N, C-alpha and C positions, 0 to 999 in steps of 0.2 A: 505495501499499498504505501502511497504518497509520505513524502519524509515532511509535511505539514500537517499529519494526523500525530505524530511524535506526542508531540505535549499535551493535545488533548486525549490521548489514550493512555499515558503516564497520569493526568490528573483523575481520568476519570477511575483508573484501578486503585489509586490512593485513594479517594473519595467513598467507594465499594469498601474497601477495606476498615473504615471507619464505623460500619452498621452497627447494632446493638448485637443481633443473632438471634437463632431460633432458642440457644438455650437460654440465654441470659432473660428472653421475653416470657420463659415458661417460669423463670424464677418471679419476675415482677409480677408476672400473673397470679402466684403464691403471696403475695404483699395483703399483710390485712387492710389495708384501704387505701384510696388512693393516694391521699400525701405519701404512705411509703413506698408506693410505687413510682412517684414523680423523684424522691427522693434517690432512687435508685437511676435515676438519669441523669443525674445534676451533672454527672460527668460523660455525657454522651454527644453526640452532634445536634441532640435534641434541645440539649441546656436552655440555649438563651430565650429559645421561642417558650420553653416552658415555665418560665421562671416567674412570671406573674398569675399562670391561669389557678383557678379556683374549681373547677366544677369539671367533670367527663367532656362535656361538648366541647370546652375551650383546650381542653387539654388534644383530645382527639384532633379538633382544627388545629391546633399547632402542631403537632406533628407534616400533616398537611404542609403548612407554611413553610416549614424544615425542609421538606421534599422539594418544592419550587423553589426557593431557595438556591438548592444544590445545584438544580438543571439552569438557573441563571448564572450562577459560578460557571457550570462547564462552556453553556455558550458562550461565555470569554475567553475561551482557549481554544475555539473552532476555528479551523480555516476558513477562507473566506468561501463561503456557499455550505458549510456543515452548519449553520442555525437552523436550516429549516427541519433538521431532525429534530435537534431540541424543542425549538417550536412545535412540532406535531405534537412531540410528549405533552407539553406544558398545557396543550389546547385541553387536557380535561379540566385545567382550574379556570377556564375562559367559559367552558361551560358550565360548571360551578357558578359562576359569577352570573351569568347569564338566568339558571334558573333560579337565583336567591333574587335578582333582579324582577324577574317575573313574580315571584310568590309577593314580595313588597308590592308592587304596583295592583297584584289583585286585592291584596289589604287595605290598600289606601282606597281603591274605588270601592269594596263594600261597605268602610266605614262611610266614605262619602254619600252612598247610597241611601245609609241607614239613617245617616243625617236629614237627607232630605226627603226624607219619607215621613208625613205626616203620623204622628202616633193614636192609632185606632182608641186606644185605650183613654183617650182623655176627651173631654167634650169639645175642645177648644181647637183644636188640631195644631197647637203653639208648637209641638214637638219636643216640648220638655223632658217628656220621657225619654223618647229616644235619641234627642241631645246627651244625654250622658250616658248611654249605653255601649259607644265605644271609647268613655273613659274608665270602665268600669267592667271588671269578670271577664268573659272571653275574650270580647272583642280588645279591652285596652291590653292583654296578654299579646295577642297576633299583632297588634300594630305596633307594639314596642320592640317585639322580635324582629321586625320587619322592617322598623322604619330606624331609631338611631342608630340599632343594635348591630346593622347590615354592614357588615367592614368586609370589602370583596376583597379577593386574593389580588397581592399586584404584583403584576405580569412584567411590569418595566418591558424593556426588548422585545419577551415573547409572546405579547399580546397580539392576534389577530386581526381583531374588527372591537376589542372590549372599546376603547377610548371613545369611539362613536355611538355604540350601542348604549352604552353606560349613560348617554342622554337623556334616552327615552322616557316619557312623561307618565306614556299611558301604555296598557297589553298592546292595545293595536299599533301605535309606535316601535314598540317593541318588536314585535312579529314584522313589520314592514322593513325596519332595520336588518334584522335577521336574512331577510328575505333579497337584499342588495350586500348581503356579505357573503364570504366562502364557505357559513353553515347553512347559507341556502333557505328557501320557503320551509318551514315546520310542514305544513298543511293543518287543516282542521280534525283530522279526524285522528289522530298519534298523540297519546304523552312527550310534550316536551322532552323528557329527559330522555326518552330512549330515542328519538331522534338527533338528539346533541350528541348522546352516545356513542352511535351507530357511526356521525359524520367523523368525530375524534377518532373511533376505531379505523375507519377507513383510512383519513388522514395518515397516520400513525402505519399503516400496512401499505400506505404507499409509499412513503420517504423509507421505510424498513423494511424490506423483506420478510426477514426472519420473523418479524410481530404478524404477519400474516394469520398465519396457525393460532396465534393466538384471539385474533379478533374471531376468527372462526366459530373458534370453541366460545367466545364471549357472546356470537349471535345464536348460536345454538343454545344457550341458557336462557338468554330474553326470550326463545320462538317457546321454550318452554313453562317459560311464566306466562307466555301468553294463551297457551293451549290449556294448561293446566291449573292457571291459579285466576288471571284476568278472563280466561273463557271468551275473548275477542280476537278480531281479525287484524292484522297490520293495515295501517291505512297506506295510499297510495307513495307517501312519500319512504315513509318507512322502509315498506317493501322493497322498492329500489334501491335503497342503502343495503339490503340484507342481501339482494339477488347475486351479487359477485361472490358474496362467501360462502352463502350456504346454497345458492338456488333459488327456486320456487315451489319444486315438488314438495315441499312440507305443507303448503298451505293448504287449508281441510283437514288436517291430521285433527283429531279430535279428542285424543287420548295419547298418554305418555310414550305407549307401545306403536300407537302409530310415527309418532313421531320420529322414535329413533329408526325405525325401518324404510324412513323415505331421504332421511338427513343423508347429506354424502358420508360417508366413512370417517372423514378424520373429525370433522364438527361433533358426529353421533358420539365418539369415544368421550366426549365431556359428561355425558348423561348414563354412562353405563355404571351399572350396580347403584345407581340412586333411585329411591324411592320416590316417585315423585307425584305431588309436591313437599313433599315435607323434610325434601332431604335437597332444595335446590341449594341452601345456602350450603352445603358439602362440597356439590359440585364447584362453587365458585370459589371456595375454600383451595378446592385441590387444583384449580386451573391457577389462583397465584401461587401455588406451590409450584406447578410447571414450569409455569411463568419464571420463578426465580432459579431453578434447573437449569434452563435454557440460559439465563442470563450469567448465571456464572460457565458453564461452557463456552459462550461469546466473549466473555471476558480473558478466558485462557487461552485464545484466540492466537497465534501465535503472532500475527503481525498488526502493528495500529493500524486504525479504520474506522470507520464507522460501527462498526458490529461492534467494537469493546465499547463503544459510547453508550451504545444502546445496551449493552451487557449491565452498564452500570447504572442505567436509571431504571432496568429494569428491577435491580436486587436494591436498588434503595428504595425502589415504592413498597416493592413486596415487605422490605423490613418496616415501613413505617407502618403498613396494613398491620403486621402483627404485634407492632408496641400498641394502636389502637385496642385490638383482640384483649392482649394483655393489660392494657389499664381499665377496659370494660370488667375483666373478671376481678382484678383487684378492689374497684369502686363495691362490689357488694359482696365483697368478700367470699367470693367463689371456690377459692383454693387452688382454681385451675381454670382453662378455658377449654371447651369445648371445640371451639374454633380452630385453638393450636394443637388441641390435640387429635383431631381430623386429618392434620398434616405432619403429625410427628414423625 
């Protein structure tokens, strides 16, 4: 591989070596409470982001910020033209920002609608009752989390379309901005999260061929959820994103066995031995373990190049996933993590 990838490859391997690791994560999961678990991470790469967290949700988001920062560091070491690889990986954080923004806008619009609707229980129709509704109870909780607490991931130079999308003031404006961006029109008949996930996976697979099998397996798990839990069919936009990865033969499958039978052999393996729908989480955990194993293989590649960087990104992402599972177990004093045990 070209010599201009040497520095990036050395840096990528060095960052991967700072991972917490499966063994330490199992120890963290056995911590008696969240604070004890956080204390064990005080000397790791996650320490800076975890310093001021107080809740499990904050801690788990902090691990993701750590991964994003690692991607931004890696991008600074890449040769000209190599940033597209890291930007495609970081698109998952932009997708998260978009979903959070949509939720915020929907809640704001719901709150505004409630304020504008006269209270049928009052004789005057002045809206005194409805005026207080958004400020108390469930409405207040939703508004608070989606408003002042909305803190998007800082993508820096890894952003694709976020600087323009973030200015949307309504859900309609958001979807219009998406339609004219690389994310494309999400359509009206599919969950936005599914569409954005598949756009991200397709982008990563296009930039990094070794990631194609990961994307196909993730697509199979998504379809298993649609068939066995949601009991719904994909919209046209989602179907167009899934087609290159798993074809269309699975459309119309009405149970997990039928789905396994019509999926391509590779993606179908992601569903092997799973009791669907109760064990879809296990399939996701096993996929994470496979991504990590492939990542280690890429890291050991003999020559510097994009595969080494991809391997480091995969290992770091799965390490953060393990840490989140361990923190969740510690927060409830479970003594262990069923998720981590599934991939031990």
